[in-house]
C-alpha positions, 0 to 999 in steps of 0.5 A: 485732952485728958491729963494722962493722954497729954502726959503720954503724948509729951513723953512720946514727942520728947523721945522723938526730940532727943532721937532727932538731936542725936541723929542730926549730930551723927548725920553731920559727922558722917556726911556733912563735915567730911565734905566740908573738910575737903572744900574748906581747907583753912581751919578757922574758916571751916570752924566759922562755917561749922558754927553757922551751920550749928546755929541754923540747925539749932534754930530748926531744932528749936522750931521743931520741938516747939511745933510738936509741943515739947516746950515753949520758949520766950526770948527777951532783948535779943537785940543785944546780940546784933553785931555782937563780936568778941563777947563773953556770954555768961549764963546760969545753967538749969537744963541740958538744953541751955547751950542749944537755946543760946547757940540758936540765937547766935550765929558766931559762938563758941563754947567750952564742952566736956571732954567726954563729948569729944569722942561721943558717937553722935556728937563728937564729930560736931565738937571737933569740927566746930573747934570748941574748947575742951574743958580737960586742958591745963587751966592756963591753956584753957584760959589762953584758948578762951582768950584766943576765941574772943580775940578773933571775934567769936563770942564765947558762951560760958556757964560759970557754975561749970555744970548744971545748977542743982534743983535746990539752988538759985546758982551753984558755986562759981568756977574762977575760970570765967573770971580769969578769962574776963580779966585776961581778955578784957572782953565785954560781958553779956549776962543772960538768965534762963528760966524754966517753969519746971525742974527738968533735965538737970544733971543726972536726970533721964530725959523720960522723967518729964514734968506734969505740964509742958516746959516753958522757957524764958531767956532774957539777955542783958546789955553788955557790960565792960569787964573793967568796970567789975574790978579795980585796976590796981588790985592784985590778980587774985583779988581781982579774980575774987571780985570779978567772980563775986560781980558775976554772981551778983549779975546773974543771981539778982536777975534769976531771983527777980525773974522767979518772982515775976 
């Protein structure tokens, strides 16, 4: 296949992949979730069912986009996810698809989502049904909601940068919210690093600006760490927060650099 023909084909199937994602969210919002609301009345149980549904839907979606040639994905150390409960998942955030990849690996996971998605025509129903944590709340309530997620046994995915990594950065400025969640919950921390062979789907970049060759993702999970090992118990809260933020940066940055060099 010529280079131009290959590019045209990948542009076509990328468009299909994005349309399928939006359509899937709309179908679940219109048809599946209203029925689920009638069958499962308990809010927490319903959210748990929705999380499992999203996990399976994302696994199917990943299989589809791999099969039609949009991308390839290699996952390392997925065994660390077996039986995982009440764990804080921290990851870098190079592309728009990172949440899809991570939730496709975990059947019991929550995440913090942009408040704009709450009323999105295609995805708003999914966000509400899954009872995800909104990012526009009062900082104290946001931390309390995150801690509550962890204490009831759900895993929580957080991108410490708070937004997608800029193409010219290894890791952007970290928000202190993730350190506050770790300190307030004492939940284990599982680092995960996402690599992509191209800079693509970054913040503000349209879906149709595809790279010259097929996307190749590598997702590597690392052994969970006890959060108490990353700060000193007798320190003030502000100092512990700064120390925890620095430790999280070191955990991620070291693996991002070593992965790029590999």
